[in-house]
C-alpha positions, 0 to 999 in steps of 0.5 A: 753742337750748341755754342757757348753764349756769353750774356753780357749783364749790366749792374742794375741798381744793386750794381750802383750799390756795390761801386758805391760800396767798392768806392767808401771801402777804398777810402777806408783801411778795410781790404776791398776784396773783403769787402767785395765778397761780403757784399756779394754773400749777404746778396745771396744769402740774407734772411735765409740763415743767420750764418753763411752754411758750410759747403756740402762737399769739400773742395781741393785744398785751399778752398774754404766754407763760410761760418763753417761753425754752423751746425750741418742740421740747420742748413736750410736746403736750396731748391735749385737743381743747378750749381753756381760758379763765379769768378769775382775779380776783387780790388787793389789792382791796376787799371789794364790788369785782365782775369778770365775763367776757363770751364771745360766738362770732364768725364761726367760732364759730358754734354757740357760743351765749354766756356771760354770766358771775356776778359773781366776788370775790377769788381767784374764777376763771370758766372756759368750756371752749371748741372751738378758735376766735376768741371776742369776750371781754369782762372789766368791773369793776364797770361797766367794760370792762377788756378787750375784744377777740376771742382765740383759743382752741387746743387743749390750751392755757388763755388766763387772763386775770387781774384786777389792782389797780394802785397808780393804775389796775386792768387785765387780764392775758393769758397762754397756757399749755398744760395736759395735766390737768383740775384747772383745772376743778376749781378753778373757782368758776364752770365752763362746760363745752362740751356746754352752751354749743355747739349740736351739729353736725347731722350726718345728718337724714331725716323723724323721725330725726337724728345731732347731733355733740357733739365738737370743731367749728369754725366750726359744723363737725365737727373731729375724732372725737366723740360722736353722738347718734342720736334718733326724734322726739326721743327718744334711740336710740343714741349713737355713740362716738369717730364719725368723721364725713365727707359719706359716712359716719359710723362708731364704736361704736354703743351703743343705748338697751337697751344693745346695742353694735356698731361699724359704718358708717353710709352717709349717702346710703343713710341706712342701717347698710352692711354691716349688724352683729351687736349684742352684749348684755352678757348674751351676746345677738346680733342679726343682720338688718334694722335701722330706721336704727340700731335693730334691726327683723326678723332673728334674736335668740339668746338667752342661753338659746340660744333663737333668735328669728326675727322682729319686735324691739324694745328688744332682747326679741322682738315682734310676728310670729315664730318662737321655738326652744329649744336642742333644736329644738323650735319655736312660731310666734307671731302676737303675741308681746306677748299670748302670756301671753292666748293660746288656743288652736292654734299652729303648731309643730314639731320636729326628729322632727315638722317640722309641727303644732300646739301647745295654749296656754292663757293662754300655757301649752302643754298635753299635748293639744288635748282638754285645751284644748277642755276648758278652753275648756268650762270657761270657757265654763261658768263666764262662764253662770255669771257671766253668769246670776249679773249678770243676776240682780243687774240684775233685782234692783236694776230691781225694788228701784228701781221699789220706791222710786219706788213707795213715794216716789209713795205718799207724796207722794199722802198728803202731798198728801191731809192737805194737802187735808183741812188747813183753809185760814188764810184771807186777811189783810194777813200772806198779802200777796205779790207785786205791786199795782197802782193808778190804771190802773197809775200806781201799783205796790206790791211786797212781798217776801215775807209777814208780813214783808219788804221792798218796793217804791213807784212811782208815775208823775204829770204835771204841765205835759206833763212825766212824772215818777216816784217811787220808794221803797224801804221794809221791812215787817211785818204783823198780820192787819190792820195794816202797819207801814213803814220807808222808805229815801230817796225819790227823785223823776226825770224819767221821759223822762230818769231826771234826779234832781230831788229825794231826800227822806226819809219818815218810817215809820209804821203803817196799817190793812191788809186782803187778801182774796186779790187785793186789798190795801187800805191806809188805804182805797186798793185794790191790785189784785195782778197 
């Protein structure tokens, strides 16, 4: 689904004239809406007809035509295949006053994705380029719809809606006139073009290949010649200009993505070009052969130099397997043309005087003899062996260096361990105690996180009246060899079975006697055994 794209355009010199005209009219008694409308009509129809031609099809009630007295036989036919819908906001309104244009598809314009216009103010215009057909059009003034009806858009004709300010109420004036140039598109403050607001018509489709028509359409069908985009798996491969589309064929001028062009006919039932055309490029190269749908696949590619490639091609260049013949009649065969610069060996070749033979090549360059080729190959092998030996020596040196480093590290670790073993160990005392200790048959536990100082936790379970209770308290500690000092956090009594808090209490800090023999921690005479 394509999205409607609003292309805001600044008024050029014509827009400057419009502003000047509005300013001039504002100083006179002439109605500014009429003056602005006449200015647009003058720009779009000047020198084409002596009077504005009548509409080719009268719209709903309230719609008028300019210069309806002009005989229809004198109207010059517009060359354009599209029509134009324009909303012009007239003068005389207050500042901050908003107008909007909305356009929606109907039964015979189903490929139209719709337009929801941005805010317009005094003297702004919103133009929508449309293919012929019926559209529902809404003009909204602030929050009130002033115009809501289905209108018919005709090729080469403008339907202009003008938002007018009146003494008692505001309204929308509708009028039609032919156009013979694209001045109105240049003058638009906001412009929507057909390529942005219409889905293409898919006129042919098979596998990954798709032909999409971007020209005039009616009721979602092709309605005259127009451009066709040819794509494979979403990637554009070709364009067909002014394509004539029928259920049987698509004819026109094809331009490939690599710049090649040809006039051709695409057979819809066979899904192929019929007959096979001759592709020409701007540099003078040509191709004749088979096609992958519309893209040259394999055949005869005549190059600008006069050389002829017979084989596979891609994007206008030789590829894969084929034969290259130079203007003097010499030829060489390739198994993979893209890899010719890396090829080393013998290729099938020949000439007028020697129809069949082999030619020696070294990295894409032809040599004088097979002996020279063999010498080059032998030299490559010699150099490769030297390089192999060099890499092997480097590998061995790296392995030896790694082994030496590992041995040095092992020796250093052993020496450090020996030094530590020889050093006298510090006797255990209160400063070396760390870990979890228990007493009272594991009903009391005492945990020290760190030695010398740190944080800890005390937990004790007690019983009373058949219930079990739990007391927990966190603390911080500092030690000397024979003492320990505590700072306590809040203590909490709980019911051990339910976890319900029964009481919270504060306990002051203090110091106590302390000793540790490596297994038993004694605090004020109470022993705690390390777990």
